[in-house]
C-alpha positions in Angstrom: 85.5 89.4 98.3 86.6 86.5 96.2 88.8 85.1 99.0 88.9 83.1 102.2 88.2 85.0 105.4 89.3 83.9 108.9 88.2 85.7 112.0 89.4 85.2 115.6 88.6 86.7 118.9 90.2 86.5 122.4 87.4 86.7 125.0 83.9 87.9 124.5 80.9 85.9 123.4 80.2 83.9 120.3 78.1 86.8 119.1 81.3 88.8 118.6 82.4 86.5 115.8 78.9 86.2 114.4 78.5 90.0 114.2 82.0 90.3 112.7 81.1 87.8 109.9 78.0 89.8 109.1 80.0 93.0 108.9 82.4 91.4 106.4 79.4 90.3 104.3 77.9 93.8 104.5 81.2 95.4 103.3 81.2 93.1 100.3 77.6 94.0 99.5 78.5 97.7 99.5 81.9 97.6 97.7 81.9 94.7 95.2 82.1 95.8 91.6 80.5 92.5 90.7 77.3 93.2 92.5 75.0 95.5 90.4 73.1 96.6 93.6 76.3 97.6 95.5 77.0 101.2 96.4 80.2 101.1 94.3 78.2 100.0 91.2 75.7 102.8 91.9 78.6 105.3 92.1 80.0 104.0 88.8 76.6 104.2 87.1 76.2 107.7 88.3 79.5 109.0 86.8 78.9 112.7 85.8 76.5 113.4 88.6 76.5 113.4 92.4 75.8 110.2 94.2 74.8 110.0 97.9 76.5 107.2 99.8 76.7 105.8 103.3 79.4 107.1 105.7 81.5 103.9 105.4 81.5 104.0 101.6 82.4 107.7 101.5 85.3 107.0 103.9 86.6 104.2 101.7 86.4 106.3 98.5 88.1 109.2 100.2 90.8 106.9 101.4 91.3 105.6 97.9 91.6 109.1 96.5 94.0 110.1 99.3 96.1 107.0 98.5 96.3 108.0 94.8 97.7 111.4 95.9 100.2 110.0 98.5 101.6 107.4 96.1 102.0 109.8 93.2 99.4 107.8 91.2 100.9 104.4 91.7 97.9 103.3 93.6 94.9 104.3 91.4 91.3 103.2 92.0 90.3 104.4 88.5 92.0 101.3 86.8 88.7 99.5 86.4 88.5 99.9 82.6 92.1 98.6 82.4 91.3 95.6 84.5 88.4 94.8 82.2 90.6 95.3 79.1 93.1 92.9 80.6 90.4 90.2 81.0 89.4 90.6 84.6 85.8 91.4 83.7 84.1 89.0 86.0 84.8 87.4 89.4 88.2 85.8 89.4 86.8 82.3 89.8 85.0 82.8 86.4 88.0 84.2 84.5 89.3 81.5 82.1 92.9 80.4 82.5 93.5 81.5 78.9 91.0 84.1 77.6 92.5 83.7 74.1 92.5 87.4 73.3 94.1 90.6 74.4 92.4 94.0 74.2 94.5 97.2 74.0 95.6 98.4 77.5 93.7 101.3 78.9 95.7 103.9 81.0 93.9 105.0 84.1 92.5 108.6 84.1 93.4 109.2 87.7 91.5 110.8 90.5 92.1 114.5 89.9 88.5 115.1 88.7 86.7 113.2 91.5 84.7 115.5 93.8 84.0 114.5 97.4 81.5 116.4 99.6 82.1 115.1 103.1 79.4 117.2 104.6 76.7 115.8 102.3 78.2 112.4 101.8 78.3 112.9 98.0 80.7 111.3 95.5 80.9 112.7 92.0 82.9 110.9 89.3 83.8 112.7 86.0 81.9 111.3 83.0 83.6 108.1 81.9 85.5 107.5 85.1 84.7 104.3 87.1 86.2 103.0 90.3 87.5 99.6 91.5 88.0 99.6 95.3 89.4 96.0 95.4 92.9 97.4 96.0 91.9 98.8 99.4 88.6 97.2 100.5 90.0 94.0 102.1 92.5 95.9 104.3 89.9 98.5 105.1 87.4 95.8 106.1 90.0 94.0 108.2 90.6 97.3 110.2 86.8 97.8 110.6 86.1 94.3 111.7 88.8 94.0 114.3 87.8 97.4 115.8 84.2 96.3 115.9 85.2 93.0 117.7 87.1 95.0 120.3 84.2 97.4 120.8 81.9 94.4 121.2 83.9 93.1 124.2 86.7 91.0 122.7 90.0 91.5 124.5 91.9 90.7 121.3 90.8 90.4 117.6 92.2 89.0 114.3 90.9 89.3 110.8 92.6 87.6 107.8 91.0 88.5 104.5 92.9 86.6 101.8 96.3 87.3 103.3 95.5 90.8 104.6 95.9 90.3 108.3 95.0 92.7 111.1 95.6 92.0 114.7 94.8 94.1 117.8 94.6 93.7 121.6 95.4 90.7 123.7 97.0 87.8 121.8 95.8 84.1 122.2 96.6 82.4 125.5 100.2 81.6 126.3 101.4 84.1 123.7 103.2 87.4 124.3 102.4 88.7 120.8 100.3 87.9 117.7 102.3 85.7 115.3 101.7 85.9 111.5 103.4 83.6 109.0 104.6 84.9 105.6 104.4 82.4 102.8 106.8 82.4 99.8 104.9 83.9 96.9 106.4 81.5 94.4 105.9 78.4 96.6 102.5 78.6 98.5 102.6 76.7 101.7 106.3 77.3 102.3 106.7 79.8 105.2 109.5 82.3 104.6 109.3 84.2 107.8 107.1 84.5 110.9 106.6 87.9 112.4 105.4 89.0 115.8 103.1 92.0 116.4 101.5 93.6 119.4 99.1 95.5 117.3 99.2 96.1 113.5 98.9 94.5 110.1 100.7 92.2 107.7 99.5 92.6 104.1 100.6 90.8 100.9 100.0 91.9 97.3 101.1 89.4 94.7 101.1 89.4 90.9 101.2 85.6 91.1 97.9 84.8 92.8 95.4 86.2 90.4 96.9 85.6 87.0 95.7 84.3 83.6 96.9 84.2 80.0 95.7 86.4 77.1 97.0 85.9 73.6 100.0 83.9 75.0 101.0 86.6 77.5 100.7 86.3 81.3 98.3 88.8 82.8 97.6 89.7 86.4 95.4 92.1 88.4 98.0 94.6 89.6 97.7 97.3 86.9 100.3 100.0 86.2 98.1 103.1 85.9 100.4 104.8 83.5 100.3 102.1 80.9 97.0 100.4 81.7 98.7 97.0 81.5 99.7 94.6 84.3 102.8 95.9 86.1 106.1 94.3 85.2 108.8 96.1 87.2 110.6 93.1 88.6 108.6 92.8 91.8 106.3 89.8 91.9 105.0 90.4 95.4 105.2 92.9 98.3 104.7 92.1 102.0 104.1 95.2 104.1 104.0 95.5 107.9 102.2 98.6 109.2 99.9 100.0 111.8 96.7 99.4 109.8 95.8 97.0 107.0 94.3 99.6 104.7 97.4 101.8 104.5 99.7 98.7 104.3 97.6 97.4 101.4 98.1 100.7 99.5 101.9 100.5 99.9 102.0 96.9 99.0 100.2 97.4 95.7 102.0 100.6 94.9 105.4 98.9 95.5 104.6 96.1 93.0 103.8 98.8 90.5 106.8 101.0 91.3 109.5 98.4 91.3 112.1 97.5 93.9 114.0 100.8 94.4 111.0 103.1 94.3 109.0 100.6 96.3 111.6 100.5 99.1 111.7 104.3 99.1 107.9 104.4 99.4 107.9 102.0 102.3 110.4 104.4 104.1 108.2 107.4 103.3 105.1 105.6 104.8 107.1 104.4 107.8 106.3 100.7 107.1 108.5 97.7 106.7 108.3 94.2 105.1 109.6 92.4 102.1 109.8 92.8 98.3 110.0 89.5 96.3 111.5 89.6 92.8 110.2 87.8 89.8 113.0 85.3 90.3 112.1 84.7 93.9 114.8 86.9 95.4 113.7 88.4 98.7 114.7 92.0 99.5 114.2 92.8 103.2 113.0 96.3 103.9 114.4 98.6 106.6 113.1 97.8 110.1 112.0 94.2 109.3 114.3 92.7 111.9 112.2 94.3 114.7 109.3 92.0 113.8 111.0 88.7 112.8 110.6 86.0 115.3 
């Protein structure tokens, strides 16, 4: 998934972690847009006709479409052409620091025309519409993996997929809760806060981590669906604390696109908390954050 993955289990056998690792790899194989053989690539190639997918893939696509509806389009999985136009047309490790050119932005078409048949497990994209599930897949995978570790016998489980952290069950020895550090987006390695969770997720979406330059202008991977260009609404990063990593990831990305005021309102509507960090490094604490701060 183009990021570092850390897994941890409390109790259970070594096989719990081995199986969890294999599950992460299987999710990447199904949902990466950079793998021609992935289910996501097959869905995109099949735009205009029905595509049969596995249950897990159908659930992820359905969650992405639901997120588009619930965020009034601020989270939009149909931004793939916009990402490619911005220069993110290969794995991030292969994107040049300066791509030297800038193609016109490409507004996202939205999810209104996507047809989902749950009974048959069919996904139908309108002609010309393609999906990028990167805005949801890491959080969704973290939820799946921690649940699988618990079902396999672990008393507690942790999955950290590039800063999308999900914890559940019994915390490590001598701890009364899981502790998750939140780094300063503008100063990696500097811990801003440490939060304590009995069960839940801490997810960060940042316009600073995956960025590059095109024709002298800074670009990043968090696209504003309305304009098709990287979002610039004054929020450089959003940290969201919620019950599940997938839903927290949706709110975090939508908050960067929406800006501070609308992002804070969205967090209240989704009943999550966290932080919004401005372009200048100013930290805005969202309602309810004090309950988690250690």
